[in-house]
C-alpha positions in Angstrom: -14.5 -5.2 -39.8 -10.8 -5.6 -39.5 -8.0 -3.5 -41.0 -6.5 -3.3 -44.4 -3.9 -5.8 -45.6 -1.1 -5.0 -48.2 -2.6 -4.5 -51.6 -5.7 -2.8 -50.2 -7.6 -6.0 -49.2 -9.4 -6.0 -45.9 -8.3 -8.5 -43.3 -11.3 -10.5 -42.1 -11.8 -10.6 -38.4 -12.3 -14.2 -37.2 -15.7 -15.2 -35.7 -15.3 -14.5 -31.9 -17.0 -17.8 -31.2 -14.0 -19.7 -32.8 -11.4 -17.9 -30.7 -10.1 -19.4 -27.4 -10.1 -17.9 -24.0 -6.8 -16.6 -22.6 -5.8 -18.5 -19.4 -5.4 -16.1 -16.6 -5.4 -15.7 -12.8 -7.1 -13.1 -10.6 -6.2 -12.1 -7.1 -8.5 -10.9 -4.3 -5.9 -9.3 -2.0 -7.5 -8.8 1.4 -6.1 -6.5 4.1 -6.5 -7.0 7.9 -9.7 -4.8 7.8 -11.2 -7.2 5.2 -10.9 -4.6 2.4 -9.9 -5.5 -1.1 -7.0 -4.1 -3.1 -8.0 -2.5 -6.4 -5.9 -0.4 -8.8 -6.9 2.0 -11.5 -5.8 1.1 -15.0 -3.5 3.7 -16.6 -4.8 2.8 -20.1 -8.5 3.0 -19.2 -9.6 6.2 -17.4 -11.8 5.4 -14.3 -11.4 1.6 -14.6 -10.5 -0.1 -11.4 -9.7 -3.8 -11.0 -8.1 -6.4 -8.9 -4.7 -7.7 -9.9 -4.9 -10.3 -12.7 -2.7 -11.6 -15.5 -1.8 -14.4 -17.9 -0.5 -17.8 -17.0 2.8 -18.6 -18.6 3.3 -21.8 -20.5 4.0 -24.6 -18.0 3.2 -22.4 -15.0 0.7 -23.6 -12.3 -2.2 -21.1 -11.6 -1.1 -20.6 -8.0 2.4 -19.8 -9.1 1.1 -17.4 -11.7 -1.1 -15.6 -9.0 1.9 -15.1 -6.8 4.1 -13.9 -9.7 1.3 -11.5 -10.9 0.9 -10.1 -7.3 4.6 -9.2 -7.2 4.6 -7.8 -10.7 1.5 -5.7 -10.3 1.8 -4.5 -6.7 5.5 -4.7 -6.0 4.9 -6.9 -2.9 4.8 -10.6 -2.2 3.7 -10.1 1.4 0.7 -12.4 1.2 -0.5 -15.9 2.0 -2.9 -17.9 -0.1 -6.2 -18.4 1.7 -8.4 -20.0 -1.0 -8.7 -20.9 -4.7 -11.9 -20.6 -6.7 -13.7 -23.9 -7.4 -14.1 -23.2 -11.1 -12.6 -21.3 -13.9 -14.6 -18.2 -14.6 -15.0 -16.7 -18.0 -15.8 -13.3 -19.6 -16.0 -12.2 -23.2 -14.6 -9.0 -24.5 -17.1 -6.5 -25.7 -17.2 -6.1 -29.5 -15.2 -2.8 -29.5 -12.2 -4.6 -27.9 -12.3 -7.8 -30.0 -9.4 -7.9 -32.3 -7.6 -5.1 -30.4 -6.3 -6.6 -27.2 -4.0 -9.6 -27.0 -3.3 -9.2 -30.7 -6.8 -10.4 -31.5 -6.0 -14.0 -30.5 -8.6 -14.4 -27.8 -12.3 -13.8 -27.3 -11.9 -13.1 -23.5 -10.4 -14.7 -20.5 -10.9 -17.8 -18.4 -9.7 -17.1 -14.9 -8.7 -19.0 -11.8 -9.1 -16.8 -8.8 -7.1 -16.8 -5.5 -7.9 -15.0 -2.2 -4.7 -13.8 -0.5 -4.3 -12.2 2.9 -2.0 -9.2 2.7 0.6 -9.6 5.5 2.7 -6.5 4.7 2.5 -2.8 5.1 0.8 -0.4 2.6 4.3 1.3 2.1 5.4 -1.9 0.3 2.9 -1.4 -2.5 4.8 -0.2 -5.6 2.8 0.0 -8.8 6.0 0.8 -10.8 8.0 -2.3 -9.6 7.5 -4.0 -13.0 5.8 -2.9 -16.2 3.3 -0.3 -14.8 -0.3 -1.1 -15.7 -1.9 1.1 -12.9 -1.6 4.7 -11.8 -3.4 4.5 -8.4 -4.6 2.0 -5.9 -6.8 1.8 -2.8 -8.5 -0.6 -0.4 -12.2 -1.0 -1.1 -15.2 -2.9 0.1 -16.8 -5.6 -2.1 -19.6 -3.2 -3.0 -17.1 -0.5 -4.1 -15.2 -3.0 -6.2 -18.4 -4.0 -8.0 -19.4 -0.4 -8.5 -16.1 0.5 -10.2 -15.3 -2.5 -12.4 -15.9 -2.3 -16.1 -19.2 -3.8 -17.1 -18.0 -6.8 -19.0 -16.1 -8.1 -16.0 -18.8 -7.5 -13.4 -20.4 -10.9 -13.5 -17.1 -12.6 -12.9 -16.3 -10.2 -10.0 -19.7 -10.8 -8.5 -19.2 -14.6 -8.6 -15.6 -14.3 -7.1 -16.6 -12.0 -4.3 -19.6 -14.3 -3.5 -17.4 -17.3 -3.4 -14.9 -15.6 -1.1 -17.5 -13.7 1.0 -16.6 -15.5 4.3 -13.0 -14.2 4.0 -14.3 -10.6 3.6 -16.2 -10.5 6.9 
């Protein structure tokens, strides 16, 4: 549990239940054919997800969603259609606790936004900012759920159910 500190003593990993959730936004980017944008994480082989990212101090969730969209996809050609009613949470699996986000969080609490993509596929540029993804595609809701990492699946299922009318 935990790594070694100077002097050979082991650092104790905090109890995950005492750690806060990281405030974050998620984006369901929907194309004209009602498909969903997903990208493959470059640091996790085979892991596909919708764009998401942290909310900066003093930033409104809607503003964070639009910023994250631009950073992760290279485009801001989108209009906001809906915002999730609630904040949704997921916990990190034990093997990731203490490793991601410098060990400060137990998982994420997310406010989700559905956005309509108003641009052209050629605008998508995964390297426009710090590149987190190495590929992208448009997918159905079922495909999104089939390819998301297990610990995020319940959140994705809830988000896609809430925005289901926009995906028809």
